[in-house]
All heavy atoms as a GROMACS GRO file, in nm:
protein
  615
    1MET      N    1   2.927   0.574  -0.496
    1MET     CA    2   2.999   0.553  -0.372
    1MET      C    3   3.048   0.411  -0.367
    1MET      O    4   2.978   0.320  -0.409
    1MET     CB    5   2.909   0.586  -0.253
    1MET     CG    6   2.986   0.575  -0.126
    1MET     SD    7   2.927   0.676   0.011
    1MET     CE    8   2.770   0.604   0.037
    2PRO      N    9   3.170   0.388  -0.314
    2PRO     CA   10   3.223   0.252  -0.310
    2PRO      C   11   3.150   0.164  -0.214
    2PRO      O   12   3.099   0.208  -0.109
    2PRO     CB   13   3.369   0.274  -0.266
    2PRO     CG   14   3.371   0.409  -0.203
    2PRO     CD   15   3.261   0.487  -0.264
    3SER      N   16   3.146   0.036  -0.246
    3SER     CA   17   3.080  -0.062  -0.159
    3SER      C   18   3.176  -0.102  -0.046
    3SER      O   19   3.297  -0.072  -0.049
    3SER     CB   20   3.043  -0.186  -0.240
    3SER     OG   21   3.162  -0.254  -0.278
    4THR      N   22   3.122  -0.171   0.051
    4THR     CA   23   3.201  -0.225   0.162
    4THR      C   24   3.316  -0.312   0.107
    4THR      O   25   3.430  -0.300   0.152
    4THR     CB   26   3.114  -0.307   0.257
    4THR    OG1   27   3.014  -0.221   0.309
    4THR    CG2   28   3.193  -0.367   0.370
    5ASP      N   29   3.286  -0.396   0.012
    5ASP     CA   30   3.387  -0.484  -0.047
    5ASP      C   31   3.498  -0.405  -0.113
    5ASP      O   32   3.616  -0.440  -0.104
    5ASP     CB   33   3.325  -0.581  -0.145
    5ASP     CG   34   3.236  -0.685  -0.079
    5ASP    OD1   35   3.259  -0.714   0.041
    5ASP    OD2   36   3.147  -0.737  -0.145
    6GLU      N   37   3.462  -0.296  -0.182
    6GLU     CA   38   3.564  -0.213  -0.247
    6GLU      C   39   3.656  -0.147  -0.145
    6GLU      O   40   3.777  -0.138  -0.167
    6GLU     CB   41   3.498  -0.107  -0.335
    6GLU     CG   42   3.431  -0.164  -0.459
    6GLU     CD   43   3.350  -0.061  -0.535
    6GLU    OE1   44   3.277   0.018  -0.471
    6GLU    OE2   45   3.364  -0.057  -0.658
    7ILE      N   46   3.600  -0.104  -0.036
    7ILE     CA   47   3.679  -0.040   0.070
    7ILE      C   48   3.777  -0.141   0.130
    7ILE      O   49   3.898  -0.114   0.143
    7ILE     CB   50   3.589   0.020   0.180
    7ILE    CG1   51   3.505   0.134   0.124
    7ILE    CG2   52   3.672   0.068   0.298
    7ILE    CD1   53   3.393   0.183   0.216
    8LEU      N   54   3.727  -0.260   0.161
    8LEU     CA   55   3.813  -0.362   0.222
    8LEU      C   56   3.920  -0.411   0.123
    8LEU      O   57   4.033  -0.435   0.161
    8LEU     CB   58   3.727  -0.478   0.272
    8LEU     CG   59   3.633  -0.442   0.389
    8LEU    CD1   60   3.544  -0.560   0.422
    8LEU    CD2   61   3.711  -0.397   0.510
    9THR      N   62   3.883  -0.423  -0.004
    9THR     CA   63   3.979  -0.463  -0.107
    9THR      C   64   4.090  -0.359  -0.120
    9THR      O   65   4.207  -0.395  -0.134
    9THR     CB   66   3.908  -0.484  -0.242
    9THR    OG1   67   3.812  -0.589  -0.227
    9THR    CG2   68   4.007  -0.521  -0.351
   10LEU      N   69   4.057  -0.231  -0.112
   10LEU     CA   70   4.156  -0.126  -0.118
   10LEU      C   71   4.259  -0.144  -0.008
   10LEU      O   72   4.380  -0.136  -0.032
   10LEU     CB   73   4.091   0.012  -0.108
   10LEU     CG   74   4.185   0.131  -0.101
   10LEU    CD1   75   4.252   0.153  -0.237
   10LEU    CD2   76   4.113   0.255  -0.057
   11PHE      N   77   4.212  -0.173   0.114
   11PHE     CA   78   4.305  -0.195   0.225
   11PHE      C   79   4.393  -0.317   0.199
   11PHE      O   80   4.512  -0.313   0.225
   11PHE     CB   81   4.228  -0.213   0.355
   11PHE     CG   82   4.203  -0.084   0.426
   11PHE    CD1   83   4.078  -0.023   0.417
   11PHE    CD2   84   4.301  -0.022   0.501
   11PHE    CE1   85   4.054   0.096   0.485
   11PHE    CE2   86   4.278   0.096   0.567
   11PHE     CZ   87   4.153   0.155   0.559
   12LYS      N   88   4.336  -0.423   0.150
   12LYS     CA   89   4.412  -0.546   0.130
   12LYS      C   90   4.516  -0.534   0.021
   12LYS      O   91   4.623  -0.591   0.028
   12LYS     CB   92   4.316  -0.663   0.100
   12LYS     CG   93   4.231  -0.701   0.219
   12LYS     CD   94   4.129  -0.807   0.183
   12LYS     CE   95   4.038  -0.832   0.302
   12LYS     NZ   96   3.926  -0.915   0.269
   13GLU      N   97   4.482  -0.457  -0.084
   13GLU     CA   98   4.570  -0.451  -0.200
   13GLU      C   99   4.663  -0.330  -0.205
   13GLU      O  100   4.775  -0.340  -0.255
   13GLU     CB  101   4.487  -0.457  -0.328
   13GLU     CG  102   4.414  -0.587  -0.345
   13GLU     CD  103   4.325  -0.591  -0.469
   13GLU    OE1  104   4.313  -0.487  -0.539
   13GLU    OE2  105   4.264  -0.696  -0.495
   14ARG      N  106   4.618  -0.216  -0.157
   14ARG     CA  107   4.697  -0.095  -0.178
   14ARG      C  108   4.734  -0.016  -0.053
   14ARG      O  109   4.831   0.059  -0.055
   14ARG     CB  110   4.620   0.000  -0.273
   14ARG     CG  111   4.605  -0.055  -0.412
   14ARG     CD  112   4.527   0.034  -0.504
   14ARG     NE  113   4.584   0.168  -0.510
   14ARG     CZ  114   4.515   0.272  -0.550
   14ARG    NH1  115   4.390   0.259  -0.590
   14ARG    NH2  116   4.569   0.393  -0.555
   15VAL      N  117   4.658  -0.028   0.052
   15VAL     CA  118   4.684   0.053   0.172
   15VAL      C  119   4.728  -0.040   0.284
   15VAL      O  120   4.653  -0.127   0.327
   15VAL     CB  121   4.554   0.129   0.214
   15VAL    CG1  122   4.579   0.205   0.341
   15VAL    CG2  123   4.507   0.219   0.103
   16HIS      N  124   4.853  -0.021   0.327
   16HIS     CA  125   4.908  -0.112   0.427
   16HIS      C  126   4.951  -0.037   0.554
   16HIS      O  127   5.039  -0.080   0.626
   16HIS     CB  128   5.028  -0.186   0.367
   16HIS     CG  129   4.995  -0.261   0.244
   16HIS    ND1  130   4.915  -0.372   0.242
   16HIS    CD2  131   5.024  -0.237   0.113
   16HIS    CE1  132   4.899  -0.416   0.118
   16HIS    NE2  133   4.964  -0.334   0.039
   17HIS      N  134   4.886   0.073   0.579
   17HIS     CA  135   4.912   0.153   0.699
   17HIS      C  136   4.781   0.223   0.741
   17HIS      O  137   4.691   0.237   0.660
   17HIS     CB  138   5.021   0.256   0.668
   17HIS     CG  139   4.983   0.352   0.559
   17HIS    ND1  140   4.991   0.317   0.425
   17HIS    CD2  141   4.933   0.478   0.563
   17HIS    CE1  142   4.950   0.420   0.353
   17HIS    NE2  143   4.915   0.519   0.433
   18PRO      N  144   4.771   0.265   0.865
   18PRO     CA  145   4.652   0.340   0.906
   18PRO      C  146   4.633   0.463   0.820
   18PRO      O  147   4.727   0.539   0.795
   18PRO     CB  148   4.681   0.377   1.053
   18PRO     CG  149   4.777   0.272   1.098
   18PRO     CD  150   4.862   0.241   0.978
   19THR      N  151   4.512   0.482   0.769
   19THR     CA  152   4.483   0.586   0.672
   19THR      C  153   4.360   0.666   0.711
   19THR      O  154   4.262   0.612   0.761
   19THR     CB  155   4.460   0.518   0.534
   19THR    OG1  156   4.570   0.433   0.506
   19THR    CG2  157   4.449   0.620   0.424
   20SER      N  158   4.364   0.795   0.685
   20SER     CA  159   4.251   0.882   0.719
   20SER      C  160   4.135   0.862   0.620
   20SER      O  161   4.153   0.817   0.506
   20SER     CB  162   4.295   1.028   0.715
   20SER     OG  163   4.324   1.068   0.585
   21ALA      N  164   4.017   0.903   0.663
   21ALA     CA  165   3.900   0.895   0.578
   21ALA      C  166   3.920   0.983   0.453
   21ALA      O  167   3.880   0.944   0.344
   21ALA     CB  168   3.775   0.940   0.655
   22ARG      N  169   3.984   1.094   0.469
   22ARG     CA  170   4.008   1.185   0.356
   22ARG      C  171   4.096   1.117   0.249
   22ARG      O  172   4.068   1.123   0.131
   22ARG     CB  173   4.076   1.313   0.404
   22ARG     CG  174   4.113   1.407   0.290
   22ARG     CD  175   4.180   1.528   0.339
   22ARG     NE  176   4.074   1.619   0.384
   22ARG     CZ  177   4.095   1.736   0.441
   22ARG    NH1  178   4.217   1.777   0.462
   22ARG    NH2  179   3.995   1.810   0.479
   23GLU      N  180   4.203   1.054   0.294
   23GLU     CA  181   4.291   0.986   0.200
   23GLU      C  182   4.219   0.869   0.132
   23GLU      O  183   4.232   0.845   0.012
   23GLU     CB  184   4.417   0.935   0.270
   23GLU     CG  185   4.517   0.875   0.175
   23GLU     CD  186   4.648   0.833   0.240
   23GLU    OE1  187   4.669   0.868   0.358
   23GLU    OE2  188   4.726   0.767   0.175
   24LEU      N  189   4.140   0.794   0.209
   24LEU     CA  190   4.063   0.683   0.150
   24LEU      C  191   3.966   0.734   0.045
   24LEU      O  192   3.952   0.675  -0.061
   24LEU     CB  193   3.990   0.606   0.258
   24LEU     CG  194   4.077   0.527   0.356
   24LEU    CD1  195   3.995   0.476   0.473
   24LEU    CD2  196   4.144   0.412   0.284
   25ALA      N  197   3.897   0.843   0.077
   25ALA     CA  198   3.800   0.900  -0.015
   25ALA      C  199   3.872   0.942  -0.146
   25ALA      O  200   3.818   0.924  -0.256
   25ALA     CB  201   3.727   1.017   0.047
   26ARG      N  202   3.990   0.999  -0.132
   26ARG     CA  203   4.067   1.041  -0.250
   26ARG      C  204   4.107   0.919  -0.333
   26ARG      O  205   4.091   0.918  -0.455
   26ARG     CB  206   4.188   1.118  -0.207
   26ARG     CG  207   4.266   1.178  -0.320
   26ARG     CD  208   4.388   1.257  -0.275
   26ARG     NE  209   4.477   1.183  -0.186
   26ARG     CZ  210   4.565   1.088  -0.225
   26ARG    NH1  211   4.577   1.059  -0.350
   26ARG    NH2  212   4.640   1.030  -0.137
   27LEU      N  213   4.156   0.814  -0.269
   27LEU     CA  214   4.199   0.694  -0.341
   27LEU      C  215   4.083   0.627  -0.412
   27LEU      O  216   4.098   0.570  -0.521
   27LEU     CB  217   4.264   0.594  -0.244
   27LEU     CG  218   4.401   0.634  -0.191
   27LEU    CD1  219   4.442   0.541  -0.078
   27LEU    CD2  220   4.504   0.633  -0.302
   28LEU      N  221   3.965   0.630  -0.349
   28LEU     CA  222   3.847   0.567  -0.408
   28LEU      C  223   3.766   0.663  -0.497
   28LEU      O  224   3.662   0.626  -0.550
   28LEU     CB  225   3.757   0.510  -0.297
   28LEU     CG  226   3.814   0.389  -0.225
   28LEU    CD1  227   3.738   0.362  -0.094
   28LEU    CD2  228   3.809   0.266  -0.316
   29ARG      N  229   3.814   0.786  -0.507
   29ARG     CA  230   3.749   0.887  -0.589
   29ARG      C  231   3.601   0.910  -0.552
   29ARG      O  232   3.513   0.912  -0.635
   29ARG     CB  233   3.762   0.854  -0.735
   29ARG     CG  234   3.907   0.851  -0.777
   29ARG     CD  235   3.926   0.820  -0.919
   29ARG     NE  236   4.071   0.815  -0.941
   29ARG     CZ  237   4.127   0.792  -1.056
   29ARG    NH1  238   4.052   0.775  -1.162
   29ARG    NH2  239   4.255   0.787  -1.070
   30VAL      N  240   3.579   0.925  -0.422
   30VAL     CA  241   3.445   0.951  -0.370
   30VAL      C  242   3.414   1.100  -0.394
   30VAL      O  243   3.493   1.186  -0.352
   30VAL     CB  244   3.436   0.919  -0.219
   30VAL    CG1  245   3.298   0.953  -0.162
   30VAL    CG2  246   3.468   0.773  -0.194
   31PRO      N  247   3.306   1.131  -0.461
   31PRO     CA  248   3.268   1.272  -0.483
   31PRO      C  249   3.248   1.345  -0.349
   31PRO      O  250   3.206   1.285  -0.250
   31PRO     CB  251   3.137   1.264  -0.561
   31PRO     CG  252   3.132   1.129  -0.617
   31PRO     CD  253   3.210   1.040  -0.523
   32ARG      N  254   3.280   1.471  -0.348
   32ARG     CA  255   3.268   1.550  -0.224
   32ARG      C  256   3.130   1.545  -0.162
   32ARG      O  257   3.118   1.538  -0.040
   32ARG     CB  258   3.308   1.696  -0.251
   32ARG     CG  259   3.452   1.714  -0.271
   32ARG     CD  260   3.488   1.864  -0.275
   32ARG     NE  261   3.624   1.884  -0.317
   32ARG     CZ  262   3.728   1.884  -0.234
   32ARG    NH1  263   3.707   1.863  -0.105
   32ARG    NH2  264   3.849   1.901  -0.277
   33ASP      N  265   3.026   1.544  -0.242
   33ASP     CA  266   2.891   1.543  -0.187
   33ASP      C  267   2.853   1.409  -0.127
   33ASP      O  268   2.750   1.397  -0.062
   33ASP     CB  269   2.788   1.587  -0.292
   33ASP     CG  270   2.787   1.496  -0.414
   33ASP    OD1  271   2.891   1.434  -0.445
   33ASP    OD2  272   2.679   1.486  -0.478
   34GLU      N  273   2.936   1.305  -0.143
   34GLU     CA  274   2.906   1.173  -0.087
   34GLU      C  275   3.000   1.138   0.029
   34GLU      O  276   2.992   1.030   0.085
   34GLU     CB  277   2.918   1.066  -0.195
   34GLU     CG  278   2.814   1.079  -0.304
   34GLU     CD  279   2.827   0.972  -0.408
   34GLU    OE1  280   2.910   0.879  -0.393
   34GLU    OE2  281   2.755   0.981  -0.509
   35ARG      N  282   3.087   1.232   0.069
   35ARG     CA  283   3.188   1.200   0.169
   35ARG      C  284   3.132   1.182   0.310
   35ARG      O  285   3.185   1.103   0.387
   35ARG     CB  286   3.300   1.304   0.166
   35ARG     CG  287   3.381   1.288   0.040
   35ARG     CD  288   3.507   1.364   0.042
   35ARG     NE  289   3.576   1.338  -0.086
   35ARG     CZ  290   3.691   1.389  -0.118
   35ARG    NH1  291   3.752   1.470  -0.033
   35ARG    NH2  292   3.746   1.362  -0.234
   36VAL      N  293   3.025   1.249   0.343
   36VAL     CA  294   2.964   1.231   0.476
   36VAL      C  295   2.911   1.087   0.489
   36VAL      O  296   2.936   1.020   0.586
   36VAL     CB  297   2.853   1.334   0.502
   36VAL    CG1  298   2.777   1.300   0.628
   36VAL    CG2  299   2.912   1.474   0.510
   37ALA      N  300   2.843   1.042   0.385
   37ALA     CA  301   2.792   0.905   0.384
   37ALA      C  302   2.909   0.804   0.384
   37ALA      O  303   2.901   0.699   0.448
   37ALA     CB  304   2.701   0.880   0.262
   38PHE      N  305   3.015   0.835   0.311
   38PHE     CA  306   3.133   0.749   0.307
   38PHE      C  307   3.195   0.735   0.447
   38PHE      O  308   3.229   0.626   0.489
   38PHE     CB  309   3.235   0.806   0.209
   38PHE     CG  310   3.366   0.730   0.204
   38PHE    CD1  311   3.371   0.604   0.149
   38PHE    CD2  312   3.481   0.786   0.254
   38PHE    CE1  313   3.489   0.534   0.142
   38PHE    CE2  314   3.600   0.718   0.249
   38PHE     CZ  315   3.605   0.592   0.195
   39LYS      N  316   3.205   0.846   0.520
   39LYS     CA  317   3.261   0.840   0.655
   39LYS      C  318   3.169   0.760   0.747
   39LYS      O  319   3.220   0.686   0.834
   39LYS     CB  320   3.279   0.982   0.709
   39LYS     CG  321   3.393   1.056   0.643
   39LYS     CD  322   3.409   1.195   0.698
   39LYS     CE  323   3.517   1.268   0.628
   39LYS     NZ  324   3.536   1.405   0.677
   40ARG      N  325   3.039   0.766   0.727
   40ARG     CA  326   2.947   0.682   0.804
   40ARG      C  327   2.972   0.534   0.776
   40ARG      O  328   2.969   0.451   0.866
   40ARG     CB  329   2.802   0.718   0.776
   40ARG     CG  330   2.746   0.821   0.871
   40ARG     CD  331   2.602   0.840   0.841
   40ARG     NE  332   2.601   0.904   0.709
   40ARG     CZ  333   2.510   0.988   0.666
   40ARG    NH1  334   2.409   1.014   0.738
   40ARG    NH2  335   2.519   1.046   0.549
   41ASP      N  336   2.996   0.501   0.649
   41ASP     CA  337   3.024   0.363   0.611
   41ASP      C  338   3.154   0.316   0.676
   41ASP      O  339   3.162   0.201   0.724
   41ASP     CB  340   3.033   0.348   0.460
   41ASP     CG  341   2.899   0.359   0.389
   41ASP    OD1  342   2.794   0.352   0.460
   41ASP    OD2  343   2.898   0.375   0.267
   42LEU      N  344   3.254   0.399   0.680
   42LEU     CA  345   3.380   0.364   0.748
   42LEU      C  346   3.355   0.337   0.896
   42LEU      O  347   3.408   0.242   0.952
   42LEU     CB  348   3.484   0.475   0.731
   42LEU     CG  349   3.546   0.493   0.593
   42LEU    CD1  350   3.639   0.612   0.594
   42LEU    CD2  351   3.619   0.367   0.549
   43GLN      N  352   3.273   0.421   0.956
   43GLN     CA  353   3.244   0.404   1.099
   43GLN      C  354   3.167   0.273   1.122
   43GLN      O  355   3.193   0.202   1.220
   43GLN     CB  356   3.164   0.522   1.152
   43GLN     CG  357   3.151   0.521   1.303
   43GLN     CD  358   3.282   0.522   1.375
   43GLN    OE1  359   3.369   0.606   1.348
   43GLN    NE2  360   3.304   0.429   1.465
   44ARG      N  361   3.074   0.240   1.034
   44ARG     CA  362   3.003   0.111   1.047
   44ARG      C  363   3.099  -0.008   1.036
   44ARG      O  364   3.083  -0.105   1.106
   44ARG     CB  365   2.895   0.102   0.939
   44ARG     CG  366   2.772   0.180   0.969
   44ARG     CD  367   2.658   0.147   0.872
   44ARG     NE  368   2.566   0.259   0.870
   44ARG     CZ  369   2.554   0.346   0.770
   44ARG    NH1  370   2.623   0.332   0.660
   44ARG    NH2  371   2.470   0.445   0.779
   45LEU      N  372   3.194   0.001   0.942
   45LEU     CA  373   3.293  -0.104   0.928
   45LEU      C  374   3.379  -0.115   1.055
   45LEU      O  375   3.412  -0.226   1.099
   45LEU     CB  376   3.383  -0.080   0.806
   45LEU     CG  377   3.320  -0.102   0.670
   45LEU    CD1  378   3.410  -0.048   0.560
   45LEU    CD2  379   3.294  -0.249   0.650
   46ALA      N  380   3.409  -0.003   1.115
   46ALA     CA  381   3.486  -0.004   1.241
   46ALA      C  382   3.402  -0.061   1.355
   46ALA      O  383   3.451  -0.142   1.434
   46ALA     CB  384   3.535   0.136   1.273
   47ASP      N  385   3.276  -0.023   1.360
   47ASP     CA  386   3.189  -0.073   1.465
   47ASP      C  387   3.167  -0.225   1.454
   47ASP      O  388   3.152  -0.294   1.555
   47ASP     CB  389   3.051  -0.004   1.460
   47ASP     CG  390   3.061   0.142   1.502
   47ASP    OD1  391   3.161   0.183   1.564
   47ASP    OD2  392   2.964   0.218   1.471
   48SER      N  393   3.169  -0.278   1.332
   48SER     CA  394   3.146  -0.421   1.311
   48SER      C  395   3.276  -0.501   1.326
   48SER      O  396   3.272  -0.623   1.326
   48SER     CB  397   3.088  -0.447   1.172
   48SER     OG  398   3.185  -0.422   1.071
   49GLY      N  399   3.390  -0.433   1.338
   49GLY     CA  400   3.518  -0.500   1.356
   49GLY      C  401   3.592  -0.534   1.228
   49GLY      O  402   3.699  -0.594   1.231
   50GLN      N  403   3.536  -0.496   1.112
   50GLN     CA  404   3.602  -0.524   0.986
   50GLN      C  405   3.718  -0.427   0.962
   50GLN      O  406   3.813  -0.462   0.892
   50GLN     CB  407   3.502  -0.519   0.871
   50GLN     CG  408   3.399  -0.629   0.878
   50GLN     CD  409   3.297  -0.617   0.767
   50GLN    OE1  410   3.218  -0.524   0.767
   50GLN    NE2  411   3.302  -0.710   0.674
   51LEU      N  412   3.709  -0.309   1.018
   51LEU     CA  413   3.818  -0.212   1.020
   51LEU      C  414   3.841  -0.170   1.164
   51LEU      O  415   3.751  -0.186   1.247
   51LEU     CB  416   3.784  -0.086   0.939
   51LEU     CG  417   3.781  -0.093   0.788
   51LEU    CD1  418   3.744   0.041   0.729
   51LEU    CD2  419   3.915  -0.139   0.733
   52MET      N  420   3.956  -0.116   1.191
   52MET     CA  421   3.983  -0.061   1.323
   52MET      C  422   4.005   0.090   1.305
   52MET      O  423   4.066   0.134   1.209
   52MET     CB  424   4.112  -0.120   1.380
   52MET     CG  425   4.098  -0.262   1.421
   52MET     SD  426   4.250  -0.335   1.487
   52MET     CE  427   4.350  -0.201   1.532
   53GLN      N  428   3.951   0.163   1.402
   53GLN     CA  429   3.976   0.307   1.404
   53GLN      C  430   4.085   0.328   1.505
   53GLN      O  431   4.072   0.290   1.622
   53GLN     CB  432   3.851   0.386   1.440
   53GLN     CG  433   3.870   0.535   1.424
   53GLN     CD  434   3.739   0.609   1.440
   53GLN    OE1  435   3.636   0.552   1.472
   53GLN    NE2  436   3.743   0.739   1.418
   54VAL      N  437   4.197   0.383   1.461
   54VAL     CA  438   4.312   0.401   1.549
   54VAL      C  439   4.341   0.549   1.568
   54VAL      O  440   4.275   0.634   1.509
   54VAL     CB  441   4.436   0.326   1.494
   54VAL    CG1  442   4.413   0.177   1.495
   54VAL    CG2  443   4.472   0.372   1.355
   55ARG      N  444   4.438   0.573   1.650
   55ARG     CA  445   4.477   0.710   1.686
   55ARG      C  446   4.479   0.805   1.565
   55ARG      O  447   4.522   0.768   1.456
   55ARG     CB  448   4.615   0.706   1.749
   55ARG     CG  449   4.662   0.835   1.802
   55ARG     CD  450   4.794   0.820   1.871
   55ARG     NE  451   4.885   0.743   1.785
   55ARG     CZ  452   5.008   0.716   1.819
   55ARG    NH1  453   5.057   0.757   1.932
   55ARG    NH2  454   5.085   0.648   1.738
   56GLY      N  455   4.428   0.922   1.584
   56GLY     CA  456   4.427   1.024   1.478
   56GLY      C  457   4.314   1.003   1.378
   56GLY      O  458   4.325   1.050   1.265
   57ASN      N  459   4.208   0.932   1.417
   57ASN     CA  460   4.097   0.905   1.329
   57ASN      C  461   4.142   0.844   1.197
   57ASN      O  462   4.101   0.885   1.089
   57ASN     CB  463   4.014   1.032   1.302
   57ASN     CG  464   3.931   1.068   1.423
   57ASN    OD1  465   3.885   0.982   1.496
   57ASN    ND2  466   3.914   1.197   1.446
   58ARG      N  467   4.225   0.744   1.209
   58ARG     CA  468   4.270   0.669   1.092
   58ARG      C  469   4.214   0.529   1.101
   58ARG      O  470   4.179   0.481   1.208
   58ARG     CB  471   4.424   0.665   1.090
   58ARG     CG  472   4.483   0.802   1.074
   58ARG     CD  473   4.634   0.796   1.068
   58ARG     NE  474   4.688   0.930   1.053
   58ARG     CZ  475   4.702   0.995   0.939
   58ARG    NH1  476   4.663   0.938   0.828
   58ARG    NH2  477   4.751   1.113   0.934
   59TYR      N  478   4.206   0.464   0.985
   59TYR     CA  479   4.147   0.331   0.978
   59TYR      C  480   4.252   0.233   0.926
   59TYR      O  481   4.338   0.267   0.847
   59TYR     CB  482   4.027   0.333   0.883
   59TYR     CG  483   3.914   0.418   0.934
   59TYR    CD1  484   3.908   0.554   0.903
   59TYR    CD2  485   3.816   0.364   1.016
   59TYR    CE1  486   3.804   0.633   0.952
   59TYR    CE2  487   3.713   0.442   1.066
   59TYR     CZ  488   3.708   0.576   1.032
   59TYR     OH  489   3.607   0.654   1.081
   60ALA      N  490   4.241   0.108   0.975
   60ALA     CA  491   4.330   0.002   0.934
   60ALA      C  492   4.257  -0.132   0.944
   60ALA      O  493   4.157  -0.144   1.016
   60ALA     CB  494   4.456  -0.001   1.022
   61LEU      N  495   4.310  -0.231   0.874
   61LEU     CA  496   4.256  -0.367   0.888
   61LEU      C  497   4.306  -0.421   1.022
   61LEU      O  498   4.425  -0.406   1.056
   61LEU     CB  499   4.307  -0.456   0.775
   61LEU     CG  500   4.244  -0.434   0.638
   61LEU    CD1  501   4.315  -0.520   0.535
   61LEU    CD2  502   4.096  -0.464   0.641
   62PRO      N  503   4.219  -0.488   1.097
   62PRO     CA  504   4.259  -0.539   1.229
   62PRO      C  505   4.377  -0.636   1.223
   62PRO      O  506   4.462  -0.634   1.310
   62PRO     CB  507   4.135  -0.611   1.282
   62PRO     CG  508   4.023  -0.558   1.201
   62PRO     CD  509   4.080  -0.515   1.069
   63ASP      N  510   4.386  -0.720   1.121
   63ASP     CA  511   4.492  -0.820   1.118
   63ASP      C  512   4.627  -0.766   1.072
   63ASP      O  513   4.725  -0.836   1.079
   63ASP     CB  514   4.450  -0.939   1.032
   63ASP     CG  515   4.412  -0.898   0.891
   63ASP    OD1  516   4.394  -0.778   0.865
   63ASP    OD2  517   4.400  -0.988   0.806
   64THR      N  518   4.635  -0.640   1.028
   64THR     CA  519   4.763  -0.586   0.983
   64THR      C  520   4.831  -0.506   1.095
   64THR      O  521   4.949  -0.476   1.081
   64THR     CB  522   4.746  -0.493   0.862
   64THR    OG1  523   4.660  -0.385   0.897
   64THR    CG2  524   4.691  -0.568   0.743
   65GLU      N  525   4.764  -0.475   1.198
   65GLU     CA  526   4.822  -0.401   1.308
   65GLU      C  527   4.839  -0.494   1.429
   65GLU      O  528   4.765  -0.590   1.443
   65GLU     CB  529   4.730  -0.284   1.348
   65GLU     CG  530   4.708  -0.183   1.236
   65GLU     CD  531   4.834  -0.116   1.191
   65GLU    OE1  532   4.910  -0.067   1.277
   65GLU    OE2  533   4.857  -0.108   1.070
   66ASP      N  534   4.935  -0.466   1.511
   66ASP     CA  535   4.955  -0.544   1.632
   66ASP      C  536   4.864  -0.492   1.743
   66ASP      O  537   4.911  -0.454   1.852
   66ASP     CB  538   5.101  -0.539   1.676
   66ASP     CG  539   5.191  -0.613   1.580
   66ASP    OD1  540   5.143  -0.708   1.518
   66ASP    OD2  541   5.309  -0.573   1.568
   67LEU      N  542   4.738  -0.488   1.716
   67LEU     CA  543   4.639  -0.438   1.809
   67LEU      C  544   4.523  -0.537   1.820
   67LEU      O  545   4.506  -0.621   1.734
   67LEU     CB  546   4.584  -0.300   1.762
   67LEU     CG  547   4.688  -0.192   1.741
   67LEU    CD1  548   4.624  -0.074   1.669
   67LEU    CD2  549   4.751  -0.150   1.870
   68VAL      N  550   4.446  -0.522   1.923
   68VAL     CA  551   4.330  -0.609   1.944
   68VAL      C  552   4.205  -0.523   1.937
   68VAL      O  553   4.200  -0.415   2.001
   68VAL     CB  554   4.337  -0.679   2.081
   68VAL    CG1  555   4.213  -0.761   2.105
   68VAL    CG2  556   4.462  -0.764   2.089
   69ALA      N  557   4.108  -0.562   1.856
   69ALA     CA  558   3.982  -0.488   1.847
   69ALA      C  559   3.896  -0.519   1.969
   69ALA      O  560   3.890  -0.632   2.015
   69ALA     CB  561   3.909  -0.526   1.721
   70GLY      N  562   3.833  -0.418   2.023
   70GLY     CA  563   3.744  -0.438   2.136
   70GLY      C  564   3.723  -0.312   2.214
   70GLY      O  565   3.774  -0.206   2.179
   71ARG      N  566   3.647  -0.323   2.321
   71ARG     CA  567   3.622  -0.211   2.408
   71ARG      C  568   3.655  -0.248   2.550
   71ARG      O  569   3.630  -0.361   2.593
   71ARG     CB  570   3.473  -0.170   2.403
   71ARG     CG  571   3.436  -0.106   2.275
   71ARG     CD  572   3.311  -0.023   2.294
   71ARG     NE  573   3.290   0.054   2.173
   71ARG     CZ  574   3.177   0.061   2.106
   71ARG    NH1  575   3.072  -0.005   2.150
   71ARG    NH2  576   3.167   0.131   1.998
   72LEU      N  577   3.710  -0.153   2.622
   72LEU     CA  578   3.740  -0.175   2.762
   72LEU      C  579   3.629  -0.114   2.845
   72LEU      O  580   3.584  -0.004   2.817
   72LEU     CB  581   3.874  -0.110   2.799
   72LEU     CG  582   3.998  -0.164   2.733
   72LEU    CD1  583   4.118  -0.082   2.771
   72LEU    CD2  584   4.019  -0.309   2.774
   73THR      N  585   3.589  -0.185   2.945
   73THR     CA  586   3.493  -0.129   3.039
   73THR      C  587   3.550  -0.147   3.180
   73THR      O  588   3.617  -0.246   3.208
   73THR     CB  589   3.356  -0.198   3.030
   73THR    OG1  590   3.375  -0.339   3.038
   73THR    CG2  591   3.285  -0.163   2.902
   74GLN      N  592   3.523  -0.053   3.261
   74GLN     CA  593   3.573  -0.056   3.397
   74GLN      C  594   3.464  -0.114   3.488
   74GLN      O  595   3.351  -0.068   3.490
   74GLN     CB  596   3.609   0.085   3.444
   74GLN     CG  597   3.667   0.089   3.580
   74GLN     CD  598   3.706   0.230   3.621
   74GLN    OE1  599   3.674   0.327   3.552
   74GLN    NE2  600   3.771   0.242   3.732
   75LEU      N  601   3.502  -0.220   3.557
   75LEU     CA  602   3.409  -0.282   3.651
   75LEU      C  603   3.436  -0.221   3.790
   75LEU      O  604   3.550  -0.209   3.833
   75LEU     CB  605   3.428  -0.432   3.657
   75LEU     CG  606   3.406  -0.505   3.524
   75LEU    CD1  607   3.441  -0.652   3.540
   75LEU    CD2  608   3.259  -0.491   3.484
   76VAL      N  609   3.330  -0.183   3.854
   76VAL     CA  610   3.345  -0.119   3.985
   76VAL      C  611   3.294  -0.214   4.090
   76VAL      O  612   3.206  -0.286   4.081
   76VAL     CB  613   3.270   0.013   3.989
   76VAL    CG1  614   3.284   0.080   4.126
   76VAL    CG2  615   3.321   0.105   3.882
   0.00000   0.00000   0.00000
């Protein structure tokens, strides 16, 4: 299974648009039996702010999109 660094390097060098977990797994040649763990790793990267999860369950680097990473909370 690819490391965090390999995932981020893929985005920096080859993927310049929001991409689905399925497409990322294909590009990184993740075996089918490891894809659930791979998706968990993507979610961890998104939770830590190293990747952004955008509309349609796609992932992107935060600095390549005109978006701001964070969470909105409603104050009452």
